[in-house]
C-alpha positions as CSV (number, residue, x, y, z in Angstrom):
1,X,0.0,0.0,0.0
2,X,1.2,3.5,-0.7
3,X,1.1,6.7,1.3
4,X,-2.4,7.6,0.3
5,X,-5.7,6.2,1.5
6,X,-8.0,4.5,-1.0
7,X,-11.0,6.8,0.1
8,X,-11.5,10.5,0.7
9,X,-12.3,12.0,4.1
10,X,-14.2,15.3,4.2
11,X,-15.3,17.5,1.3
12,X,-14.1,16.7,-2.3
13,X,-11.3,18.7,-3.8
14,X,-13.2,21.8,-5.1
15,X,-14.8,22.5,-1.7
16,X,-18.4,22.1,-0.9
17,X,-20.9,23.0,-3.5
18,X,-23.6,25.6,-3.3
19,X,-26.5,24.6,-1.0
20,X,-24.5,22.0,0.8
21,X,-24.4,21.6,4.5
22,X,-20.9,23.0,4.7
23,X,-21.6,26.3,2.7
24,X,-21.1,29.6,4.5
25,X,-24.2,31.1,6.2
26,X,-25.7,34.2,4.8
27,X,-26.5,37.4,6.7
28,X,-29.8,36.0,8.1
29,X,-27.9,32.9,9.4
30,X,-25.3,35.1,11.1
31,X,-28.0,37.3,12.7
32,X,-29.9,34.2,13.9
33,X,-26.7,32.6,15.2
34,X,-25.8,35.8,17.1
35,X,-29.3,36.0,18.5
36,X,-29.2,32.5,19.8
37,X,-25.7,33.0,21.3
38,X,-27.0,36.1,23.1
39,X,-30.0,34.2,24.4
40,X,-27.8,31.4,25.6
41,X,-25.5,33.9,27.3
42,X,-28.4,35.5,29.0
43,X,-29.8,32.2,30.2
44,X,-26.3,31.3,31.5
45,X,-26.1,34.6,33.3
46,X,-29.5,34.0,35.0
47,X,-28.5,30.5,36.0
48,X,-25.2,31.8,37.4
49,X,-27.1,34.5,39.5
50,X,-29.6,31.9,40.8
51,X,-26.8,29.6,41.9
52,X,-24.9,32.5,43.5
53,X,-28.0,33.6,45.4
54,X,-28.7,30.1,46.6
55,X,-25.1,29.7,47.7
56,X,-25.4,33.0,49.6
57,X,-28.6,32.0,51.4
58,X,-27.1,28.6,52.2
59,X,-24.0,30.3,53.7
60,X,-26.1,32.7,55.8
61,X,-28.3,29.8,57.1
62,X,-25.2,27.7,57.9
63,X,-23.6,30.7,59.7
64,X,-26.7,31.2,61.9
65,X,-26.9,27.5,62.6
66,X,-23.2,27.4,63.6
67,X,-23.6,30.5,65.8
68,X,-26.6,28.9,67.6
69,X,-24.7,25.7,68.0
70,X,-21.8,27.5,69.6
71,X,-24.1,29.4,71.9
72,X,-25.9,26.3,73.0
73,X,-22.6,24.5,73.6
74,X,-21.4,27.4,75.8
75,X,-24.7,27.6,77.8
76,X,-24.7,23.8,78.3
77,X,-21.3,23.7,79.9
78,X,-22.0,26.3,82.6
79,X,-21.6,24.9,86.1
80,X,-24.6,25.1,88.4
81,X,-24.5,28.0,90.9
82,X,-23.4,27.1,94.4
83,X,-26.7,28.3,95.9
84,X,-28.8,26.1,93.5
85,X,-31.2,23.8,95.3
86,X,-30.4,20.1,95.3
87,X,-33.2,18.1,93.7
88,X,-33.4,14.4,94.3
89,X,-35.3,12.0,92.2
90,X,-37.6,9.7,94.1
91,X,-40.2,7.0,93.6
92,X,-43.0,5.9,95.8
93,X,-42.6,2.2,96.6
94,X,-45.5,1.0,98.7
95,X,-46.0,3.5,101.5
96,X,-42.4,4.8,101.4
97,X,-40.5,7.1,99.1
98,X,-37.2,5.8,97.7
99,X,-34.6,8.4,96.6
100,X,-32.0,7.6,94.0
101,X,-29.2,9.5,92.4
102,X,-28.3,11.2,95.6
103,X,-24.8,9.6,95.6
104,X,-23.9,10.8,92.1
105,X,-22.1,14.1,91.6
106,X,-24.2,17.1,90.6
107,X,-24.2,18.0,86.9
């Protein structure tokens, strides 16, 4: 076999003929193509703005949730004041009350 292929890939040697799929678009085709490109760019811009707004709202909600979590964490770790009353848990068993939890350290 030689250096050439036995078949042709692409358009024949004179270029595409008139009316073929590969012919250059006219003025109307260029205007329509530009209009479609502008519409696609506008849709892309709107989608970008929608995603950016959703991301901003998500960030704000996450920040508020994180702040509330930190506040709850801090409030939950405060020691009980020294003058707080001691509350025992008790159950009535028959005619007597039985206290439990009195030997555990206060929380």
